[in-house]
MDTraj code that builds the backbone (N, CA, C; nanometers):
import mdtraj as md
import numpy as np

residues = "MET ILE ALA MET LEU PHE SER VAL CYS VAL GLY THR ASN ASP LEU ALA ALA ALA ALA ALA PHE TYR ASP GLY VAL MET ALA VAL LEU ASN MET GLU ARG VAL ALA GLU ASN ASP VAL GLU VAL GLY TYR GLY ALA LYS GLU GLN ASP ALA SER PHE TRP VAL LEU LYS PRO PHE ASN LYS GLU PRO ALA SER PHE GLY ASN GLY SER GLN VAL ILE LEU ARG ALA GLU SER SER ASP VAL VAL GLN ALA PHE HIS ALA LYS ALA MET GLU MET GLY GLY SER ASP GLU GLY ALA PRO GLY PRO ARG ASP TYR ALA GLN GLY TYR TYR GLY ALA TYR ALA ARG ASP LEU ASP GLY ASN LYS LEU HIS VAL PHE TYR LEU PRO ASN ALA".split()
xyz = np.array([
    [-1.3797, 2.2831, -1.3659],
    [-1.3127, 2.2758, -1.2447],
    [-1.1729, 2.1227, -1.2152],
    [-1.0718, 2.1206, -1.2046],
    [-0.9506, 2.0216, -1.2030],
    [-1.0110, 1.8667, -1.1573],
    [-1.0189, 1.8221, -1.2265],
    [-0.9865, 1.6815, -1.0825],
    [-0.8921, 1.5778, -1.0494],
    [-0.8713, 1.5380, -0.9781],
    [-0.7372, 1.5078, -0.8937],
    [-0.7629, 1.3684, -0.7435],
    [-0.7240, 1.2688, -0.7641],
    [-0.7026, 1.2362, -0.7640],
    [-0.7257, 1.2453, -0.5421],
    [-0.8293, 1.1262, -0.5031],
    [-0.8567, 1.2069, -0.3444],
    [-0.8361, 1.0431, -0.2772],
    [-0.8168, 0.9763, -0.3397],
    [-0.8088, 0.8436, -0.2676],
    [-0.7801, 0.6990, -0.2877],
    [-0.6645, 0.6315, -0.2506],
    [-0.6939, 0.4957, -0.3395],
    [-0.7612, 0.3845, -0.2522],
    [-0.8829, 0.2586, -0.3262],
    [-0.8936, 0.1848, -0.2332],
    [-0.8816, 0.0333, -0.3211],
    [-0.8628, -0.0618, -0.2179],
    [-0.8210, -0.2045, -0.2007],
    [-0.8961, -0.2717, -0.1334],
    [-1.0075, -0.3941, -0.1959],
    [-1.0867, -0.4406, -0.1498],
    [-0.9884, -0.5732, -0.0967],
    [-1.0883, -0.6665, 0.0696],
    [-1.0531, -0.7042, 0.1517],
    [-1.1426, -0.8286, 0.1246],
    [-1.1078, -0.9596, 0.1964],
    [-1.2092, -1.0459, 0.2750],
    [-1.2126, -1.0706, 0.3597],
    [-1.1005, -1.0429, 0.4714],
    [-1.0887, -1.0804, 0.6110],
    [-1.0700, -0.8741, 0.6564],
    [-1.1532, -0.8190, 0.6701],
    [-1.0671, -0.6888, 0.6649],
    [-0.9998, -0.6908, 0.8370],
    [-1.0394, -0.7718, 0.9661],
    [-0.9097, -0.7712, 1.0583],
    [-0.7661, -0.7969, 0.9950],
    [-0.7580, -0.8769, 0.9395],
    [-0.6202, -0.9244, 0.8990],
    [-0.5545, -0.8180, 0.8000],
    [-0.6581, -0.7811, 0.7041],
    [-0.5704, -0.7301, 0.6137],
    [-0.5085, -0.5339, 0.7051],
    [-0.6152, -0.4848, 0.8067],
    [-0.6192, -0.3998, 0.9026],
    [-0.5082, -0.4600, 0.9701],
    [-0.4163, -0.5372, 1.0030],
    [-0.2596, -0.5831, 1.1214],
    [-0.1582, -0.6076, 0.9767],
    [-0.2034, -0.6185, 0.8660],
    [-0.1089, -0.5900, 0.7636],
    [-0.1179, -0.4844, 0.7085],
    [-0.1486, -0.4639, 0.6674],
    [-0.1199, -0.2797, 0.6787],
    [-0.1426, -0.1302, 0.7843],
    [-0.0978, -0.1679, 0.9133],
    [-0.0513, -0.1548, 1.0567],
    [0.0418, -0.1933, 1.0524],
    [0.1587, -0.2293, 0.9890],
    [0.2803, -0.2659, 0.9812],
    [0.3191, -0.2022, 0.8980],
    [0.2627, -0.2293, 0.7787],
    [0.3661, -0.2046, 0.6132],
    [0.3746, -0.0339, 0.6216],
    [0.2150, 0.0530, 0.6110],
    [0.1711, 0.2188, 0.6221],
    [0.2821, 0.2192, 0.7002],
    [0.2848, 0.2307, 0.8642],
    [0.3233, 0.2746, 0.9752],
    [0.5378, 0.2396, 0.9172],
    [0.5677, 0.2048, 0.8168],
    [0.6840, 0.2317, 0.7281],
    [0.7258, 0.3387, 0.6668],
    [0.5720, 0.3480, 0.6089],
    [0.5725, 0.5460, 0.5057],
    [0.5408, 0.6354, 0.5831],
    [0.5496, 0.6121, 0.7999],
    [0.4535, 0.7225, 0.8661],
    [0.3245, 0.7567, 0.7846],
    [0.2711, 0.6591, 0.7881],
    [0.1143, 0.6684, 0.6991],
    [0.0524, 0.5859, 0.8647],
    [-0.0918, 0.6158, 0.9063],
    [-0.1429, 0.5423, 1.0300],
    [-0.2827, 0.5080, 1.0483],
    [-0.3534, 0.4244, 1.0534],
    [-0.5017, 0.4034, 1.0676],
    [-0.5479, 0.5761, 1.1432],
    [-0.6394, 0.6041, 0.9920],
    [-0.6840, 0.7668, 1.1182],
    [-0.8837, 0.7388, 1.1061],
    [-0.8989, 0.6192, 1.0511],
    [-1.0225, 0.6070, 1.0587],
    [-1.0982, 0.4229, 1.0475],
    [-1.2295, 0.4234, 1.0679],
    [-1.2742, 0.2624, 1.0470],
    [-1.3155, 0.2610, 1.0666],
    [-1.4165, 0.1584, 1.0445],
    [-1.5639, 0.1305, 1.0423],
    [-1.5759, -0.0212, 1.0471],
    [-1.7274, -0.0455, 1.0473],
    [-1.7208, -0.2025, 1.0009],
    [-1.6657, -0.3011, 0.8431],
    [-1.6593, -0.1882, 0.7957],
    [-1.6532, -0.1980, 0.6731],
    [-1.5167, -0.1701, 0.5770],
    [-1.4820, -0.0754, 0.6837],
    [-1.3631, 0.0140, 0.6227],
    [-1.2898, 0.0174, 0.6755],
    [-1.1442, 0.0633, 0.6564],
    [-1.0109, 0.0978, 0.7496],
    [-0.9451, 0.2232, 0.6676],
    [-0.9188, 0.3134, 0.6959],
    [-0.8171, 0.4253, 0.6654],
    [-0.7009, 0.5013, 0.6945],
    [-0.5819, 0.4802, 0.6096],
    [-0.4835, 0.4972, 0.6663],
    [-0.4276, 0.6899, 0.6214],
    [-0.3239, 0.7375, 0.6982],
    [-0.3425, 0.9075, 0.6396],
    [-0.1891, 0.9000, 0.7539],
    [-0.1280, 0.9973, 0.6842],
    [-0.0123, 1.0774, 0.7427],
    [-0.0877, 1.1503, 0.8355],
    [-0.0061, 1.1406, 0.9578],
    [-0.0315, 1.2012, 1.1166],
    [-0.1702, 1.3086, 1.1137],
    [-0.2394, 1.2985, 1.1374],
    [-0.3501, 1.4184, 1.1468],
    [-0.3564, 1.4726, 0.9967],
    [-0.4151, 1.3732, 0.9203],
    [-0.4463, 1.4073, 0.7423],
    [-0.5442, 1.3088, 0.7836],
    [-0.6658, 1.3639, 0.7001],
    [-0.7602, 1.2069, 0.6270],
    [-0.6983, 1.1043, 0.5262],
    [-0.7605, 1.0370, 0.5633],
    [-0.7396, 0.9078, 0.4899],
    [-0.7133, 0.9248, 0.3758],
    [-0.5727, 0.8165, 0.2932],
    [-0.6144, 0.9192, 0.1384],
    [-0.5704, 0.7148, 0.1017],
    [-0.5424, 0.6184, 0.1481],
    [-0.5674, 0.5098, 0.1576],
    [-0.6366, 0.4073, 0.2000],
    [-0.7410, 0.3726, 0.1575],
    [-0.9019, 0.2540, 0.2117],
    [-0.8136, 0.0808, 0.2080],
    [-0.8779, -0.0188, 0.3308],
    [-0.9058, -0.0934, 0.2996],
    [-1.0282, -0.1525, 0.3539],
    [-1.0734, -0.2205, 0.2303],
    [-1.2446, -0.2319, 0.2842],
    [-1.2740, -0.3424, 0.2193],
    [-1.4707, -0.3990, 0.2482],
    [-1.5397, -0.5172, 0.2047],
    [-1.5846, -0.4846, 0.0921],
    [-1.5882, -0.5088, 0.0230],
    [-1.6616, -0.4615, -0.1182],
    [-1.8206, -0.4777, -0.1009],
    [-1.8416, -0.3106, -0.1591],
    [-2.0519, -0.2553, -0.0826],
    [-2.1433, -0.3972, -0.1292],
    [-2.0605, -0.4390, -0.2923],
    [-2.2186, -0.5179, -0.3325],
    [-2.2092, -0.6795, -0.2411],
    [-2.0834, -0.7511, -0.1219],
    [-2.0868, -0.8285, -0.0928],
    [-1.9747, -0.9535, -0.1493],
    [-1.9318, -0.9429, -0.2612],
    [-1.9324, -1.0510, -0.3270],
    [-1.8109, -1.0394, -0.2681],
    [-1.6756, -1.1475, -0.3332],
    [-1.5372, -1.2033, -0.2532],
    [-1.4732, -1.0580, -0.3395],
    [-1.3818, -0.9747, -0.2253],
    [-1.2784, -0.9434, -0.3559],
    [-1.1253, -0.9739, -0.3970],
    [-1.0975, -0.9523, -0.5079],
    [-1.0316, -0.9904, -0.6076],
    [-0.9975, -0.8625, -0.6775],
    [-0.8574, -0.8898, -0.7040],
    [-0.7084, -0.7745, -0.7216],
    [-0.7982, -0.7753, -0.9060],
    [-0.6840, -0.6645, -0.9300],
    [-0.6903, -0.6393, -1.0977],
    [-0.5352, -0.6906, -1.1402],
    [-0.5474, -0.7856, -1.2544],
    [-0.4510, -0.8038, -1.3025],
    [-0.3928, -0.6876, -1.3828],
    [-0.2522, -0.6018, -1.3621],
    [-0.2150, -0.5672, -1.3788],
    [-0.2463, -0.3552, -1.3275],
    [-0.2873, -0.4276, -1.2184],
    [-0.3859, -0.2758, -1.1259],
    [-0.2517, -0.2897, -0.9884],
    [-0.1929, -0.1668, -0.9739],
    [-0.1749, -0.1590, -0.8485],
    [-0.1217, -0.0562, -0.7460],
    [-0.1133, -0.0118, -0.6336],
    [-0.1054, 0.0637, -0.6194],
    [-0.0263, 0.1082, -0.5574],
    [0.1531, 0.2373, -0.5777],
    [0.2036, 0.3195, -0.6191],
    [0.2132, 0.3811, -0.4769],
    [0.3527, 0.3652, -0.4156],
    [0.3007, 0.4414, -0.2979],
    [0.4579, 0.5004, -0.3439],
    [0.5383, 0.6708, -0.2850],
    [0.6723, 0.7214, -0.2715],
    [0.7528, 0.6607, -0.1551],
    [0.8310, 0.6343, -0.1527],
    [0.9031, 0.6576, -0.0074],
    [0.9888, 0.7361, -0.0001],
    [1.0738, 0.8058, 0.0909],
    [1.1372, 0.8424, 0.1833],
    [1.3062, 0.8195, 0.0904],
    [1.3392, 0.7241, 0.1445],
    [1.4800, 0.6719, 0.1184],
    [1.5024, 0.5102, 0.0767],
    [1.5691, 0.4817, 0.0421],
    [1.5874, 0.2993, -0.0607],
    [1.5514, 0.2328, 0.0864],
    [1.6370, 0.2567, 0.1985],
    [1.6067, 0.1802, 0.3059],
    [1.4501, 0.1880, 0.3695],
    [1.3471, 0.3605, 0.3472],
    [1.2814, 0.2490, 0.4014],
    [1.2245, 0.1652, 0.2835],
    [1.2334, 0.1847, 0.2130],
    [1.1932, 0.1096, 0.0640],
    [1.2004, -0.1060, 0.0890],
    [1.3434, -0.0713, 0.0988],
    [1.3825, -0.2407, 0.1542],
    [1.2974, -0.2710, 0.2895],
    [1.2570, -0.1437, 0.4083],
    [1.2071, -0.1772, 0.4959],
    [1.0996, -0.2190, 0.4744],
    [0.9958, -0.1293, 0.4272],
    [0.8527, -0.1674, 0.3538],
    [0.8636, -0.3323, 0.3059],
    [0.9407, -0.3972, 0.1730],
    [0.9367, -0.4790, 0.1509],
    [0.9083, -0.5841, 0.2364],
    [1.0609, -0.5260, 0.3088],
    [1.0882, -0.6474, 0.4675],
    [0.9956, -0.6643, 0.5258],
    [0.9114, -0.5697, 0.6150],
    [0.7768, -0.5583, 0.6727],
    [0.6661, -0.5994, 0.6283],
    [0.6040, -0.5779, 0.4713],
    [0.5776, -0.6909, 0.4049],
    [0.5747, -0.8240, 0.4467],
    [0.7086, -0.8436, 0.3843],
    [0.6848, -1.0301, 0.4034],
    [0.6710, -1.0911, 0.5789],
    [0.7364, -1.0147, 0.6179],
    [0.7518, -1.0269, 0.7824],
    [0.5699, -1.0250, 0.8213],
    [0.4590, -1.0349, 0.7362],
    [0.3263, -0.9788, 0.7640],
    [0.2414, -1.0329, 0.6935],
    [0.2868, -1.1555, 0.6242],
    [0.1768, -1.2624, 0.5106],
    [0.2515, -1.1810, 0.4174],
    [0.2902, -1.0900, 0.3347],
    [0.2271, -1.0556, 0.1995],
    [0.3395, -1.1559, 0.1700],
    [0.3302, -1.1708, -0.0718],
    [0.4400, -1.1735, -0.0902],
    [0.5001, -1.1247, -0.1581],
    [0.6627, -1.2139, -0.2093],
    [0.7564, -1.0963, -0.3135],
    [0.7176, -1.1124, -0.4707],
    [0.6922, -0.9914, -0.4836],
    [0.6574, -0.9717, -0.6353],
    [0.7807, -0.9369, -0.6708],
    [0.8552, -0.8687, -0.6242],
    [1.0167, -0.8031, -0.6822],
    [1.0907, -0.7754, -0.5805],
    [1.2044, -0.8134, -0.5435],
    [1.2620, -0.7558, -0.4177],
    [1.3536, -0.6526, -0.4131],
    [1.3118, -0.5875, -0.3659],
    [1.4284, -0.3806, -0.3502],
    [1.5263, -0.4356, -0.4694],
    [1.5129, -0.2973, -0.5150],
    [1.6632, -0.2398, -0.5755],
    [1.6618, -0.1990, -0.7472],
    [1.7484, -0.1063, -0.7688],
    [1.7505, -0.0476, -0.9398],
    [1.6117, -0.1003, -1.0031],
    [1.5592, -0.0005, -1.0452],
    [1.4698, -0.0237, -1.1756],
    [1.5468, 0.1184, -1.2623],
    [1.5435, -0.0017, -1.4154],
    [1.5569, 0.1554, -1.5238],
    [1.4262, 0.2055, -1.5550],
    [1.3220, 0.2542, -1.4525],
    [1.2342, 0.2887, -1.4999],
    [1.2797, 0.4584, -1.5175],
    [1.3682, 0.5523, -1.4081],
    [1.4316, 0.6616, -1.4452],
    [1.5487, 0.6589, -1.3659],
    [1.7084, 0.7168, -1.3747],
    [1.7709, 0.7661, -1.3626],
    [1.7859, 0.7211, -1.2023],
    [1.8461, 0.6207, -1.0692],
    [1.8450, 0.6501, -0.9394],
    [1.6939, 0.6167, -0.8562],
    [1.6155, 0.5011, -1.0080],
    [1.4671, 0.4908, -0.8978],
    [1.5270, 0.3428, -0.8505],
    [1.4792, 0.3455, -0.7521],
    [1.4727, 0.2172, -0.6282],
    [1.3275, 0.1243, -0.5750],
    [1.2790, 0.0103, -0.6255],
    [1.2212, 0.0134, -0.6596],
    [1.1616, -0.1406, -0.5439],
    [0.9985, -0.1463, -0.4669],
    [1.0219, -0.2740, -0.4246],
    [0.8298, -0.3212, -0.4733],
    [0.7853, -0.4474, -0.5273],
    [0.6791, -0.5249, -0.5070],
    [0.6622, -0.6455, -0.4807],
    [0.4786, -0.5616, -0.3770],
    [0.5008, -0.7217, -0.3356],
    [0.3326, -0.6901, -0.3219],
    [0.2810, -0.7951, -0.2629],
    [0.0906, -0.7966, -0.2444],
    [0.1113, -0.8586, -0.0439],
    [-0.0318, -0.7961, -0.0927],
    [-0.1115, -0.7836, 0.0916],
    [-0.1361, -0.9806, 0.0664],
    [-0.2507, -0.9677, 0.1605],
    [-0.2911, -1.1014, 0.1743],
    [-0.4211, -1.0999, 0.0939],
    [-0.5046, -1.0681, -0.0373],
    [-0.5510, -1.0493, -0.0129],
    [-0.5310, -1.0932, -0.2155],
    [-0.3880, -1.0961, -0.2817],
    [-0.2981, -1.0277, -0.3400],
    [-0.3198, -0.9130, -0.3802],
    [-0.4004, -0.7965, -0.3641],
    [-0.3417, -0.6471, -0.4308],
    [-0.2015, -0.6241, -0.4002],
    [-0.1617, -0.5747, -0.5200],
    [-0.0287, -0.5513, -0.5815],
    [0.0742, -0.4625, -0.5365],
    [0.1537, -0.3960, -0.4491],
    [0.2016, -0.2939, -0.3731],
    [0.2730, -0.2576, -0.4552],
    [0.3473, -0.0890, -0.4846],
    [0.4713, -0.1226, -0.5451],
    [0.5326, 0.0412, -0.4720],
    [0.6262, 0.0236, -0.4242],
    [0.7346, 0.1389, -0.2708],
    [0.8013, 0.1607, -0.4026],
    [0.8405, 0.3127, -0.3874],
    [0.9470, 0.3694, -0.5198],
    [1.0205, 0.4889, -0.4551],
    [1.1469, 0.4795, -0.3998],
    [1.2274, 0.5738, -0.3883],
    [1.2933, 0.6692, -0.5546],
    [1.2782, 0.7542, -0.5290],
    [1.2919, 0.8704, -0.6732],
    [1.4297, 0.9827, -0.5902],
    [1.5365, 0.9888, -0.6315],
    [1.6314, 1.1784, -0.5694],
    [1.5481, 1.2550, -0.6221],
    [1.5059, 1.3609, -0.5628],
    [1.5963, 1.4643, -0.6554],
    [1.3715, 1.5071, -0.7003],
    [1.3373, 1.3825, -0.7141],
    [1.2157, 1.4168, -0.7760],
    [1.0765, 1.4591, -0.6740],
])
top = md.Topology()
chain = top.add_chain()
for i, resn in enumerate(residues, 1):
    res = top.add_residue(resn, chain, resSeq=i)
    for name in ("N", "CA", "C"):
        top.add_atom(name, md.element.get_by_symbol(name[0]), res)
traj = md.Trajectory(xyz[None], top)
């Protein structure tokens, strides 16, 4: 059997605030809230299973972010990268790298932000990929 990545989770200490933040920023990437309960909210493309989750930690300890950890999301264009970053700032996130070209690959355009709990988000566009 081949292992395939199924989904990604980030922790939160305030699920309602995190859900409001992600409702806004994920909409820019054409993702929406597709699942939720008292401890987690899941986002996915319309009519698809959730692939991104925001949750209260199972062990009931405070959520924290990892040093060196980030969630990387692909955008449809550099305009979407800019819109995502702007929406993250509007929703109370913090800037970790303004939208712009990066030297990771030819044509790579990306931006970085942190959510309300400090989780690092990287959104990028790469033409012809």
